[in-house]
N, C-alpha and C positions, 0 to 999 in steps of 0.2 A: 535336381541332384540325383545321381545314381547310387548304387550300393557303395561303390568305392568312395563317394563323397561323404559317406557317413563316418569314415574313419576319423575325421577331425573331431567329431563329437565324442568318440570313445576316449579321446585324450582330454577333451575340454569339459566334459560334463561335471566332473569334480565332486560328486556327492555320493555315488551309489555304494561305495565300500566303507563309508564312515561307520564305525562300530556303534551299535545301538544297544541299550540295555533297558529292559522293561520287565515289569512283574508278570508272573504267570498266574496270579490269583484270579479266581473266577470273577468275571464282570457281573455287575448287578444292575437291575433297571434303575434309571434315574428317578428321583422323587422331586416334588416341589410343584409350584403353581403351573409351570409350563406343561409338565406331563399331565397334570389334572385338567388342563384346558384342551388337550388333544382329544379327538373323538375316540370312543372305546375300541374301535377296530384298528387303531394305530398304536404300536408298542415301541417304547424307547429302551435301548440297550446302551450300556456305558462303553465308552472308548477312552483313549487318552492321546495326548501329543507327546511323542518320545523324541528326544533330541540326541544328535550325535556329538561325539567329543570333538574338541578343537585339536586339529593336527595338520601336518603339512607333508607334502610329497617332495618339496623342493629343498635343495641343499644350501641355497644362498638366496640373498635378496639384494636390493640396491643399497649402495653405501649411503649411510645417513638414516636409513629406516630402522625402526626398532626390531629386535629379534622376533622371529615368528614362533608359532607354537611348536611343540615337539614333533618328531617324525610320526607318520601314521603307522609305519611298520606293516603295511599290507602289500601284497604282490599279486596282480598289478596294483599300483597305487593311484587312487583318484582323489585323495584328500586335498582340500584347499586351505591355504593359510588365511584366507580372507573371508570365507563364508562358513557359517554354521548351518546345519541342515537338521530338519525335523520331519517326522512322518506321523500321520494318523494311524492308530493301531487299535484293534479290539481282538479279544480271544473268544468272542461269542461264536459258538458253533453255527455254521451256516452263513455267517458274515465274514469271519476270519478266513484267510486263504491258507489252507493246509499245504497246498502246493508251494507257495512262496516260503512258508515256514521250513519245509523240507529243503528247498533250494538254498535258503539262507545258511543252512548247516554245512553246505558243501561249496558255496560260492560267495565271495565278497562282493559280488556285483548285483545282488538282489535285495530290494528293500522290503519292508512290510507291505502287504497287500490286503485287499478286502474284495468282496464280491457283493453286488447289489441286484435287487429286482427293479423293475421299471418304475414302481411307485414308492420306492424307498428314498431315504434322504439321510444326509449327514449334517449335523449342526455343530458348529464350533463357536464357543462363546469365550471371549477373552479380552485382553487389552494389549495395545501396542505402545502404550505410554513409555515403557522402558526402552524402546528402540526408536523413538520418534525422530532422533537425529541421525540415524544411520542412512547412508545414501540409497540403499535399496533393500526392500524385503518383499516377499511375494508368497502367495499360496497358488500352487499349480497342480491340476489333476493330470494323471498319467494312465495310459493304457499299458500296463507293464507286460502282460502276456495275453495272447489271443489264440484261439483254437487254430491248429494247423496240423493236419494228419501226416504231413511230410516229416514231422519230428517224432522221435520215439516217445516223447512225453505227451504228444498231441498238443503241445504249446509252442508257439513261436515267441521269442523275446522281442518286444517292440521298444519299450521305454519311450514311447512317443507322447508328447503333450496333447492334451485335449482342450481346445479352446484357448482363451487368453487368460492370463493370471489376474487375480485380485492382488494388487500391489500398493505400495505407498503413494503412488500417484492417483489411484482411483478408489481406494478403499473408503467406504462410508463409516465414519466413526464419530463418537461423541467427543466433547472437549476433554474428557478424561481418558481418551484413547480407547474406550470400550467399543467393541464391534460384535456383530453376529454374522456368521457365514453359513449359508444354506447351500448344499450341493445336492442336486436331484435331477432326474430325467423326466419328471412328471409335473406339469404346471398345476394340476389339481392338488398334488401333494405339497407343492410350493405354497399355494394359497392356504392350505390347511395348516401348515407349519407357521406361516406368517401370522395367521389369525390367532393361533395359540400363543405365539410370542407377544403379539399386541395385547391380547387379553391378560397377559402376565405383566404388562406394564412396560414392555420393550418398545421404544419409539421406532417408527419405520425408518427414520433418518440414519440408523446405524445397522440396518439389515442389508447384507450383501447377498447377491444371488449368483451362483455358479452352475450353469446348466451342463448336463451330460447328455449325449445322444442315447436314446433308449436301446439302440442296437447293441450297446456294450454293457447294459445293465440287465443281464440275462441269466441270473443264477437259477431262476425257476423254470426256464425254458430250454436250457442247454446242458448237455452232459459235461461239457468243458466250458464253463462260463468264463467270460473275460475277467482277468485279475487286474484290479485297479489300485492305484496308489494316489495319495495326496501329500504333496511335499511343501514344506515351508523352507524358504531360503532367507538368511539374514546376512547381508554382505556389508563389511566394514572396511575402513581405511585407517583411521587414526587409532591411537591407543584408547582414547576416550570412547570411541564407537565400539571398539573391541570389548571394553568393559561393560558397555550397555548390553551387548549381545550376551555376555557371560551372565549378567544379572537376569536377563530374560530366561536363559537356560536354567539357572538355579532357582529363580523365584517365580517368574511369570508362567513358564511352561507347566510346572506341576499344578498351578491353579487354573489352567485353561480347561474348560469343560468341553468334552466331546461326546456327542450322542448319535447313535445310529438308530434311525426310525424305520421300523418295518410297517409298510402299508398293508391294506387288505388284499391287494391283488399283485400281479406280476408285470403289468403292462405300463410302459411309459409312452409319452406322446411327443417328446422332443426328438427332432431329427438332426442329422449333420448340417442341414441347411440352416438350422436355427442357431448354430454355434458360431460365435464371432470369429473372424479370421484376420490375421495380421495384415494381409494385403488390402483389406477393406478399410483399415484404420490409418493408412499412411498419410502423412502430410508432406508437402513439397515446400522447401525453403532454400533460398540461396544465401542465407546470412553469412556463412563462412566465406563465400566468394565475394559477397558485397563488402565484407570487411577486409578483403584482399589477403586472406590468410594463405591462399595458394601462392601468391607472389612472395609473401613473407617466408613461406616454407621453402620456396625455390632459393631465396637468398640465404636462408639458414643452411640448406644443403650445400650450396656453393662455398659458404664460409667454412663449413666443416671440411670439405674437400681441400680447400686452400690450406687450412691449418695442418692437415695430415700430410699434404705435399711438402710443406716446410719441414716436417719431421722425417722425411724420407720414405713416405708411403705412396703407393699407387692404388687408385680406385679399381678394384677387380670387378665389382658389379654394384648396381643400384637396383634394388628389388622394391616393387610397389605392392603395398598391402592389398589383399583381397578380403572383402567383407561378405559373409554369407549368413543368411537367415534360413534356418532349417525348416523344411516343409514336412510336418508330421504326417500329412496325408500320404506322402510317398513311402514313409516307413510302413504304413498300414497296408498299402496296396502292393508293395514290391514282393514280399515284406523285407524290410531291412531294419537295422537297429539304430534308433535315434539316441540311445545312451542318456535318456532323461534331459534332452535339450530344454533350454528355457525359451519360451516364446518371446520373452522380453530382451533377448540378447542377440547381438551380431557376433559371430565367431570369425576370427581373423587369422590370416596366414600370409606368408610371403613366397609366392611361387617363383620358380626360376626354370629356365629351359636349357641349362648347361650342366655338364658333369662337374662335381659328383652328385648334384641334386637334380633329378628329373622333374618335369612338370608333374605336380601331384597336389591333391587337395590339402595335404598337410604342409605344403610349401616346400621351400628349399631345404634339403638335407645339408646343413652346414658341417663340413668335415675339415677340421684344421688339426694339425699335429699337436701332440700333447704339450710341447714346449714352444709352440708357435708364437710369433709376435703379431699375428693377424689381429685386426680390430674390426668389430662391427659397430656402427653408429646407427642407433634407432632415432629417427627424427620425425616429428609429426605435430599435429594440432591436438591439444587437449580439449576434446569436444565438450567435456563436462563443465568447461569454464565459459562457453560461448552462448550468446543469446539468452542472457539472464540465467545461465546454467540450466537451460531447458532442453538442449539438444541431446544430452546424455547425462545420466546420473553418476556414471562410474566407468572407468576403463582400467584394464589390467593387462599385463603381459607375462608370459611364462615360457619355459622351454620344456620340451619332451625329447627324450633320446630316441634315436633310430635303433633298429633291432641290432643287438650285440654291442652297442656303444657303451663305453665305460666313462662317458662324460658325466659330470654332475649336472644338476638342473637348477634353474632360478625361477623366481616369481616376484613381481612387484606391482604396485598400484600407482595410478596417476598422481595421487597426492604427493608422493615422494619424488616425482620428476619435476615439480613446479620450480621454476627458476633455473633449470638446467641449460636452457638455450642462451642465457645471458653470457655464457663463456665465449660465445662465438659471434653474436650480433648485439646491437644496442638493446638496452632494457625495454625501450619502446617497441621495437620490432620483435623482441623475444617474448613479449607478453602472450600467454596462452599457447606457446610452443614448447616443445621439449626436445632434448638432445641427450640420449643416454648411451654410454659406452658399454660394450659387451666384449670381454676379452678373457684370456686365461688368468691373468694376474692383474688386479686393480691397484695394489699398493695403497697409496693415500689419495688416489684420484677421486674427486667428488662425482656423484651421479654415475656410478660405475657398477657394473654387474659382473661377477666372476663366474666363469664356467670352468671349474677345476676338473682335471683329469684324475679319475679315481681308480683306474685299473692298472694292470701290469702289462705283460706281453702275452699275446700279440697286441699291438696298439690299435684298438678299435675305438673310433670316435664318430661323432655325428649327432646333431640335434636340430630340432625344428623350433622356430620362434613363433609362438601362437598368442592369441589374445581374445579378450571379450570386451564388448561395449554394451552396457546395459541401459535401457529404458529412456525413451523420449518422454519427457514429463508432460508434454502437451497431449500426445496420443495415448499415453499410459500403456505403451507396449514398446517393442523393439524399434530402434531408430530406423529411418529410411537410409540405406547406404548411399543413395544418390545425393543426400544432403551433406555428407561428410567427406572431407578431403582426405584421401588415403595417406597413411604414413609411408615412410621409406626406410629401408634397411640398407645401409651403405657398407660394403665389404672392402676393407683395405688390407693390402699386403705390403710388407717391406720391399722396397724397390730392388734390393740385392738378393731377394729370395727367389 
């Protein structure tokens, strides 16, 4: 992917402007048996897990879905209706990022950051029992900013993920949901912290390790050290899951313990070669094709075309879904902006090669008049229901407007598309497929998404249909796009238009 291909992430990342609130009270050293079991040349400083508010950038959802959270009221808006975000934070001088603090005052796109030495560590101790039923949660480290003299600040914004997440498919936890997460760039520090935890009665079975490369833990060796961030995502679909996330925010997060451990030196020994990579974790499976979902999707597409032909519509285009996994290494070497990509996600779009939408990473710029009768039909396979629900944990779709457009936006999740294909094919063939209508006015139509025109004159329209597919539960990282049958976006116009 080149620089232009990162534009899709700036629309899809969906977390970086979520407002955060945290205390500015001085942090104090942790106390207790764990700290007492650390060697005397290791020092513990307090941090915290701060959670963003629930808000949405979308003006509508799919018919039949419960109402979303209130608007985010940020511009540009990256809030998500379906995901809550949290960040690790400390105000300890020398660990806290004063650069990010200053940037946060002027930009909605900067999260809390920290900076580490090579033998430092972060420890998070908490429980995921309150979110045990949500389809996806993860902890992901990010290289938020790195030194680059081409910028007046001497920092280039990367927002690129480091390694692979600790998520609900691979987290080591107890039967009560308790876990420990250690983040470090030094294997000796890792062993030291583990030994102190075990001596404090923590079983090894709940200790998770997240390695960072030592080259980005450089606060003691660089005038412009890398600014790092650690993000928690909690993604929900149902109202029950949303309430679980809210319980986590209100009750669990404040009780989550975060400690920053300063070691005696500044050198780490972990290299980029030691960091796990997505393309090394992929599995290959033909289960969707073995179950003939490609043929069933073809039949659904034809049934939808026939249905709209009977209503006086002509098929203008059939667009095939493109699925992309972001390469964070390219962000670091270009450099370009990854916008806090998730290594557990495929980001999707619908490219076209005709006017008014040129071939572009964001896909086809759908431009329809404000009072148009045009209809888009989104048809596809719900990958989260296939292969014992292991191919994917969750999928969602949303729209983002093109520059100058006065269109409204939408977002919806796979849960509320279930059963939608049964309008067009038999219930047997419709199983695990979806067929969602996208139009200017839905009326009482089921499984329909409205794109309202919200502007005046001149009439500026245009939107992209984008999406996410999260987490192969077998590999505990993003799905292999080769395993998934692409969705299709059918664009219909009235025959007399």
